[in-house]
N, C-alpha and C positions, 0 to 999 in steps of 0.2 A: 521292690520290680514292679514296671507297668505292665499292663496287659501285653502292649506291643511287643515289649522286651522278651515275653514269653513266647509270643507268634515268632520272633526271629531266631529264639531260642530251636523253637519247634522244626523250622528249616535247618539247622542244624542237626538236630536229631534224625530228621529223614535222612539225608545226605548219609550219616554214620550209619544206618539201619541197612540202606543198599538193598539187598536182594529179598528181602523180610515186607512183602506186600502187604500183609493184612497191618503189620505197624506201620506202615507208611500210609495206609490208606485211611485208618483212624487219624493218625497226627493230623494228613491232608484234612477230614474233615473237620477236625478241632480248629485247625488254623483258619479255616474259612469262615465258620461258626464267628471264632472270637474275632476277625476282622470285621465281617457285617455289622457285630454289636457295637464295636467302638465306630465306626463310620457311622452309625443311626444315631447313635449320641451328640457325635461332634455336627451332624449336618440338622439336628434339632438347636443346639445352641447358637450355630450360624444363622440359625432363621431367627431365631431370638435376637441377636445382636444386629441383624441386617433391620430388622422391625424397629429398634431400638434408636437405629443411625435413622431410619427414614423419618419417625416420629422429629427427631431433631432438627433435620434439615426442613420440615415444613414449620417448624418453630422459628429457624432464622429464616426463612421467606418472609414472615410476618414483621419483621424488623425493615424501617426505613433506611436505615445506616448502619456500618460495620460495628457489632458490637462484641465487649468480651465474654468470655462465657458465664460469668458471674452474673451480668446483665443481661444473658440470654434467658438465663433461669428466671431472675427476676420479675423482667418483662413479656414473657410467654403467657399465652393462655392456655397451652396444654398443661394439665395440671401433673402428668404423668412426668415429662420434660422436668415441671418446675421443682420436681421430689427428687432429681438427679443430682448427685454431687457435681463441682466443679470438673474435678479429676476424670468423671465419665463422660462426661459431654466433652472436654477435651479430646479424648480419645476416640469418639466417636464422630465426631467432626473429622479427625484424622481420618477415619476409616472411610469418609466421603470421600477424599482425595479429591481430584480435579472439579468435582461439584461445588467447592466450596475455595471463595479466595481466604487466605492470610497472610495478613501483612503485621509488621510488629510499630509500633508508634510505642517510641522510648522503650519501657520494660513490657508495654502492654502487649498482649495477642490481641488484632482482633479480626472477625470474621462476618464474612457477606458471603450472600449466595454469588457463585462464579457466572 
């Protein structure tokens, strides 16, 4: 079970306890504590992913013409982006959404700045 599953179970336990205010208060405090911890971990990971996506965007901005993910990795001057896998670059480009143009040329996916 995940921590959020336990948080949902706490909701059910609070409803079941009804009039037992001491137990309800303790469970409510536990739920708040678990929710805060889960959201802080998620926000750190999200911030890191956003920073990586921005690096990929800047690397793509260096290119004169639309490129594939593997070409982006080979041609960029950013050493961190050059160390990314093709799958990671592809996912980060999709994360950028409307900021990036995606076109298919045969079986190749080509990306450029929108």
